[in-house]
N, C-alpha and C positions, 0 to 999 in steps of 0.2 A: 658394546652398549645395546640396550633395548631402545631407549629414546633419551633425548636431552632437551631441556627447556632453556632457551636463551631469551634475553630481553634487549630491546633497543632503548634509546634515551627517552622514549615516550611510553615505556612499559608495555609495548606491543609484544605479544608472544611470538617467538620464532622457534619452531619445533623441528628436530632432526631425529630420524629413527632408522632402524634396520630395514623396515618394510612398511607397506601401507597399513597393515593391521596394527602394528605397534604405534604407528603415527596416529591412527584414529583413537587409540586408547589415550595417548598423550594429549590429543586435542580435547577429548572429553574431560580429562583430568584438569587441564589448565583452565578450561572454561568454567568448570565447577569451582576451582579455587578463586578465579577472578570474579565470578558472577553467580555465586551460590543462590542468593535470594532471588535473582532474576530467573534462574532455572527452576527453582521451586515454584514460583508463581506461574511460569509457563507450563509446568507439568500439571498444576491444578487447573489452569485454563483449558488445557487439552482434554482433561478428564471430566470437566464439569464439577470440580470440587473446590473452586476458588473461595466459595463462601465459608469453607471450614477454617480459612485463615484470615480472610478479609471481611467477613461478616455479611449482614443482610443486603448491603448494596450490590453484592455479587450474585444474588439469587437469580436475577433475570438472565445473566449470562450463563450460569450453570444450568438453568432450565432449558435454555436454547440448545446448549451443547448436548445435554442428555437427550432431548427430543430429536435433535438432528443426528444422533448416534455417531458422533465424531470419533469417540474412543473406539467403538466397535468397528468403524470403518478403518481406522488406523491399524487395528489388530488384524483385520481381514487382509489389508494390503501387505502387512509384513509377512503373514502366512503365505500369501501368494508370491512375495519376493523370495522367500526361502525356496520355493519350487522353481521359479523362473531364473533366479540369479543368486545361487547360494553364496557366491563370493561376496557380493555386495551385502547380503543379509548378515554374513559373518563380520564384515567390516563395520556395519552398523552396531552389531552386538559389542564389538570391541570399544566403540565410542561410548556406548551405554555403560560398559564396565568401568571405563575411565571416569565418567560422570559420577557413578555411584561411589567410586573410591575418593573422588574429590569432595563429594557431599558429606562423606563420613567424617571429614575434618572440619566441617562448616559449623559456625555458630550463627543461627538465623535470628532475625528480630522477632519472629512469631513462629512458635512450634518447632518441631524437629524435622529434619529432611526426610522425605519419603523416598521410596525406592523407584528408580526408573526401570521400566520394562523394555524389552527389545523394540517394541513398537512405539515407545514414547516419542522418539524423534519424528516419526511419521505423524503422530498426533499433534505435536507442536507445529509442524509444517501445515497441517490441515487447519488447525484452529487459527493460525496466523493469517491464512489466505482465504478462509471460507467466505468472507464478505467482499473479496476483491472484485468479483465479477458484478457486484451491485445488483443481485437479484431483487432486493427490496424496491428498486426503482420500478419494478413491474407493478407493485402495489400503489406507488405514487401515480403511475400512469392511469391505473384504474380509477383512482379518486379524481384525478384531473379531468379525465374524459367524462366521468359521470356528472361532474358539476359544470364543466366548461366546454365540453365538446372535443372532437378529435383533434382540432387545430392546436389544442393546448400541449399536445405531445411535442410538436416542433418548437413551440415558444419556450418551453421549459427544458429542452433537450440540452443537457449539460451534465458532466460527470458529477455524481452525487456527493454528499458530504462525507461518506465513509469510504469512497473508493481511493485507490492509491495511484499516483502517477509518478513520472520521472522525466528527466531530460537525459538524452544521450546523443552523442554525435561522433562520427568517424571521419577523420581527415585522411584521405587516401594517399598513397606514396607520392603521387604527382603533385599534391598540394602541401606536402611536408618539406620543411627546409632540410631535413636529413635524408629524404628519399625513402623513409620508412613511415608506416602509418602511425596515427595517434588516435586513441579512443578516449573520450572524456564524458563526464556527465555527473548526475546526482539523482539518486532515488528519493522521491518525496513520500514521506510517511508521517504518521503521528510520531512526534519526538518523545521518546521515552528515556527514563533514567533508571538503570543503565540503557545504553543505546540498543537499537534493534539490529545493528550490524557490528561485527567484531573484526577488527583488522588482525590478520594472522598470516603467518608464513609456515608452509608445510613442506618439509624436505625429506626425501628418502631416495634410495638408488633409482627408483622408477620415475620420480618427478620432483620438481622443485617449484612450488606455486605460491604466489602471494595473492591475497584477495580479501574480500569482505564476506565473512561467514555469517550465517544466521545462528545465534546462540541456541544450542539445543539440537542442532542438525550437523552431522559430520560433513567434512569437505567444504568446498567453496562453490556454491551453486550459481550465484547471480553475477558476480564481478570478479574476474580472475586474470592473472598473467603468469604463464608458465615459463616465460623466457623467450619462447619462440612463437607463441600465439597468445592473444588476449581476447577477452569477450566481455560483453556487458548487455544488460537487458532493460526494457521498460515494460510497463503494463500495456498489453495490446488493446485493452478495452473490449475484448471479445465477450460475447454472450454465450455461456456454456452451462448455465444452471437454469432449471425450469421450475415454476410454481404451478401446481395443479389444484384446482378446487375439487375437493372430495365430497362425496356423500357417504356418510358413515351411519351405522346403527348398531345398537347393542343386541346381543343375543341372550337367550335365557340363561345360559351358563356363565355369563359375565364376559364373554368374548366380544369382539368387534368385527363387523363385516363392512366391506366397501363395495359400492356399486361400480361395476366394471363397464367398459365400453360396449360389451356385447349384451348389456342389460341384465346380467346375473349379479347376485350378491355373493361375494367370496370372503372367506375368513382373512382377516388382517392380523399381523403379528401384534401382540399386546403384552406388556408387562409393566410393573410399577417399580420405580427407583426412588430412593430417598436422598434428598440434598441436605446434608448436615450444615448447620449455620452457626458460626461462632457468635456467641452472645445471644442466641435466639433459638426457638424451637425448630425442629426439622420440618422440611417441606417435601411432601410426596408428589412425584411427577409421573403421570401416566404416559407411557411410551407406546405409540401406535405406528406401525409401518405398513403401507399398502404396497401393491405391485409397482407403483411409481417411485415411492421412497418414503422416508420418515415424515410423519405429520408434525409440523413445527408450530402450527397455530390452530386453535380450536380443537374440536374433538367430537366424539359421537353425541355428546350432550349439548353441543352448540350447532344444531343442524341448519339454523337460519343465519342470515347475514350478521356478521361476516362468517362466511362458510369456512370449514376446516381447510387447511392448506398443507399439501405435501411438497417436499423439496427433492428434486432429482438432480444429482451431481455425478459427474463421470466416475470418480473413484469408487463411489458406492456401487456403480454398475459394473465396472471393470476389475475392481480389486487392485488398481495400479495408481500409485501416486507419483510415478516417474523417477523413483530413487535409482533406477538402473542407469540414469544419465550421470550420476555424481562421480563415480570412479573414472569413467571414460573422459569426463571433463578434466580431471586432474592429470590424466595421462596424455592429454591432447598435445600434439606438436604442430598442428597446422589447422587452417580453417576447415579443411575437409574433415579432420578429426572432430572438431567442435560441431560441425554440421551433423555428423553421424551421431554424436552424443545427444544432441538436442532432438534427434528423431525419437528418442525414448522419453522425452519430456511429456508430462501430463498437465499439471497445473501449478500455479496460475498460468494462463496463456500469455506469452510474452513476445515482444519483438526483440530480436537478437541482432547485435552487431559484433563482428569479430574481424580480426586482422592478424596476419602472421609476418614473420621476418622475410619470407620469400615473395612478398607482394600480394599474397592472397587476401581477399576481403569477402565478407559474408554479411548479408542483410536478409533476414527471414523472420517468419513467425514460427513459434514452437508451442506445442500444446495440443490438447484434445478438445475439439468442438463438435458436438453432435449434429448430425443432419436431421432436421425435423421441420415441420411447417413454420412459416413466417410468424404466425400468431404466437407460437411458443416463445419467440424471441422478444416480443414486445409486451405481452399481457399475461395475466393468469388465465390458464386454459382449463376447460372442464375434463376431469379425469374420467367421467362417466359417458363421454361421447367419443366415438372413433375419430381418428384423423390427427391425433396429437402424439403419436408414438415416435421414439427415436429409431432411425433406420440405418444408421452408419455413422461415419466420422468424416469430417471435411479434410481434404488435403490442405496443408498449411501453405500460404503463399510465400513466394520469394520476392525480395525487393532488389533494387540496384542503386548504385551511387549516381548522383547528378552533379556534374561539374566537379567530380572528384571528391564529393562529400556525401554523407548520408546523415539525416537527422531523424531522431525518434523522440517525440514528446507527447505521446498519447493522442495525437491528432488522427483524423480520418485519412490514413495513408495505406500502407501495405496491408494492414489488418482490416480494412474497410469491409470486405465481404463477410467478416466473421462477427461484426458488432452492430450495435444499434445507436448508442450514444458515445460520443468521443469528446475529448477535451477541445476547447476552442483552439484554433490554429495559431494563436498569437505567439506562444513560446516557440513553436516549430519555425514559424516565419521569421521571428526575430533572430534565432540562432542561425538560420540559413543566411539571413541578410548580413549578420556580423561576419560569418565565414566568407561571404562573397566580397567583403570589403578589403580582403588581403589575399595575395596570391599564395604566399608560403607561410606556414604556421609551424611553431615549435610547441613542445610540451609546456614550456614556461608561459606561453601566451594564453593558455586555457582558463586560468582563474578569472580573467577579465570577462569571459563569457559566462562562467558560473555566476558572477556577481552583477550581471546586467539588470537594471531596475526599470527599464522603459515599460510603461503600461499602455499597450495599444487599446485595450478594452475600455479605456476612459473616453474614447471618441464620442460615442452616442450621447452620453450625459453632457459633455462639453458642447456638443452641437446644440442640444436643447437649451443650454445656458446662454449660448450666443444669440439665440432667437428670442429670448425673453425681453419684452419691452417694459419700460416704466417701472423699474425696480426702485425701491427706496435707496437712499444714499449709501447706507452701510452694506446692503445687499449688492448694490451695483459695484462697490469697491471689491467685495468678495468675488463677484463674477469676473471682474477685470483681472484680479489676481490669478484666478484659475485659468482664464483664457491665455494668460501670458506664461503660465507654468510649462516647464519642459517635459511634463508627463513622466517624470522619474520619481519612483517611490523610495527616495533616499531617507534614511533614518533622521538626518539632520534637516530635512525640508519642512518648513512650515506650510508651504503650498500643498505638499502631499498630504499633510495632516488635514488641511481644510477640505481638500477634495474628498478624502475618506469620510470626513464628518458630513459633508453634503450627500455623498453617496448613501451613507447609512440612514440619513434622514429620509431620503427618497425611498429607500427600501422599506423602512418602517411605515411610511405613509401608504405605499402601495399595498403592503401586507394588511393594513387596517382598512382598506377600501372595501365597501360593501360588495363589490364585484367578486371578491375572493373570500367572502365571509364563510361560505360552506367548507372551504379548505382549512379553516382554522380549528375545526373540531378535531380532537385527538381520536384517531380511529382505535377500535378495540383490537389492537394487534400487539404481539410481543414487544416489550420495551426495547429490546435490542434493535428492532427494525424501525423504531419511531424517528430516529434522525433523518431517515430518507423521506419521511412523510411530513416534516415540519415545513410550514409555508414560508416563514421569513428567510431561512437559508436558501430555499429554492429560488425565491425572488432575487436574493442577493447575488447568487451565482449566475442567474439567467438574466441579469438586469439589462445587459446590452441588447439581447434579443427582444425583451419586452419594450425597450425604448425605441427600437427600430421598426417594430411591427406597424403596419399601416393603421391598424385599429386594435384597441385593447379593451374589449368588453365594456365599452362606454366610459372608460377612465379618462378624465381630462388630464393627460400627462403634463402639459405645460403648467396647469394650475397646481398640481401636486409638487412639481419641481420648484415653482416659484415659492410655494409655502415652505418647502424644505430649505431653500436658500435664505429666505427671510428668518427662519427659525435659527439656523446656524449663525447668521450674521448678528443676531441679537445677543448671542452668548459672549462670554469672555473670549478674547482672541485665542485662537488655537496655538498650542505649542508645536513641537516638532513631531513628525510621524513616529520616530523612535520612542517618544515618551509614552505612547499608548500601544504601539505595535511591538510587544515584547514577547520573548520566548516563554512559552508555557509548556513545560515538559511533564508528561504523565509519570506518576510514581504510584506504586502499589500501596505505599503507606505515606500519609501526609508528612511533608517536610518543608521547612522554610527555604525558599529559593527565590532570589530576586533575579529573574531572567533579564538578559541584556536587551536593550532596544535594537530592533532589526530593520534593515532595509528590505525592500521587496514587497510582493503582494501575490495574490493567487494567480494572476495571469502574467506575471513577470517571469523571465528566465530564472531570476532569483525568487523561487516560488515559496515564499513564507506566507502561509495562508491565514488571513483573517477571515471572519465570517461577516460580511457586510450586513448591517442592521442588527447584529447580535453582539459581536465583540471585535475589538482590534487585536486582541491577543492572538499569537500564532502558535497553535497546537500542532500544526503540520508544517513540514518544510524539508529541506535537504537532510535526510538521515545519514548521509555520508556524501563525500565528494571524492572523485578519483580522476587521475590522468594516467593512462597506460601508454608508455612510450615504447614502440617496437624497435627503435634504433638502439637504445640502451635502457634496459629495464631499470637500472639504478637512477635514471632521470625521471622515473615515474613518481607521482605524488599522490597523497590521499589525506583525508581528515574526516573525523566524526564530530558530532555536535558537542560531546562532553569529553570522554576519554576512553582509554583502553580497559579500565577497571571499573567494576561496580562496587568495590569494597569501600565503605565509608572512610576507612583510615588510609586509603591509598593516595599518594601524591598524583596518581594518574587517573583519578576519578573524573576530574573536570579540567585537566591541564590543556586540552585542545580547544576548549570553549572560546577563549579570546581569539585564537587563530581562525576558528570556524566563523565567528562573527564577522571578522575582517575579510574573510575569503582567502586566507593563507592556507597552505598545505604543508604536510609533514613529509619529509623524504622517505621513500621506500628503500629500506636497507635489506640487501640479500646476502651480503658477505658475512659469514659467521665470525670471521676474524674481527669484525667491527662491533660485535655484539657482546653482551655480558652473560656468561653462563650462570643460570640460577640453580639448576638441579638435574640429576639423572633420574630417569623414570624406569621402573621395572614393572612390566605388566604381567 
């Protein structure tokens, strides 16, 4: 055989091949067969050609991708990979060949399939993660400091609306009922249809791995179990991308020059690209790149505020996206192997947990973070002044288990030296407290942690409510209901719905207060970056900080909270939380979909994120759940929000949705004798 495709009862692909290259071809083929439209959209997103199929709404994204030169960076990184690691480059080519073979069979809803290039998987990886480090938050800090002062940075310090988080925890052998470690968790991302993670099983004589793959990228990068070792990651919240304020001018021959730190003007790269737009005219985009990096906002014709901005990212500097880690991860047999593999990791910068069947455990940060002045990490810095250069790379920290467990939930922990803003500690503290409540754990116990709905961040608002005197009778009854509430954001809870309504009313009132009026103006920045600059979501996510501060720019918080409670109390009685807190999955093309009501909230372990003050809908949440059992891999479990297939006619398009909503998991099957063979593959 060259390769074989099998399926389990949930339509999850299980692939078996003669070697790693044949397996990569089969992975690309089956991914294209299951998710052709998703792969086509991802290819366009990576190249900055999404508007050719999705129309004018995608021009802003395409313009950003072109100006940031993501496709060119992916091409550079693949060329460098061919030199540094020809085996991995050839393996990536085999995956791409499989994708192209599968797309040749596809019938797409819009247009015909395009051709994947060898660097397209690197482009998909880069475009998927380019906003993970939250560099637009530096623009928010500039605005907040300009209008409110330096103290605003701490008040609003919270992971921004576009960052991605996760939960993950490792139960060491001494805390496991079997004597072997357990790793569990769930990555939090925007929920997309089809999903951003692909359950898959890859088997050849060298390795046999189950895990969650990124569609469009070969191997299993983030969450995998080889039988003898398993690993998982969360976003480390590290800061590794810089924004520079540039001074640019045009030359007589149509070129562009940039002012350098030494006071001289030097030529910048310049060319023009055209974004084709479905249903509209083309858009020309000027591409400029200085010695710092591509100019993503403004240009030589916008010399005054807001000044042009260049973006400096590690792979543009090094020509390395970390793909050299992917094959060693598949071949790993121990935590030492996983550790060595992640030494080659580049981005996004992650916290890693791993455990093996010999009792080994691993807790570390992986990725590339530049050494540079502190100002670079927090603000936009001037390109034309010395002192803001990158001078090397940080050593990535190691962590350790505490009382036999390790928890990673984007908090200020092992990655603290590398970041600026982290997620609130509530999820991490809650997971640790739940794990401390029981001495011995099994894989079957883990879904209860996945689905925990306690909302610790409700405390400051409830404290303010308790201190309000002389409320009207309806508002007093509402206050009493909330003070008696168990602080669980359960879908069936009316009290949770009432809390969310009061919270949103408080957020809206604060956002409308004159103290913050200057921050309501929409800055003249690329549309892709504006979610980080929107005031209402910023207040919603930072509400507990704003309510706990000793003083808030003269805002009478008790009066605003009183007005919010009276406002909510005067409405019709609230229904349940799940009536408004519903799943909202992104789709490239509009489609009728009545998302289920969800438990959870942004700061719950069950992190189904509403945007307080804006919407109760949950566009972000657990993009997968997993439990890796090191005692018996077949006791491992997993689930995704929708299903294994992106085909509209497949019974496995959304068959996991009811389980995911309830917190149930699908068995991980690794015995090919229990699977159904679908086809042979010849590469």
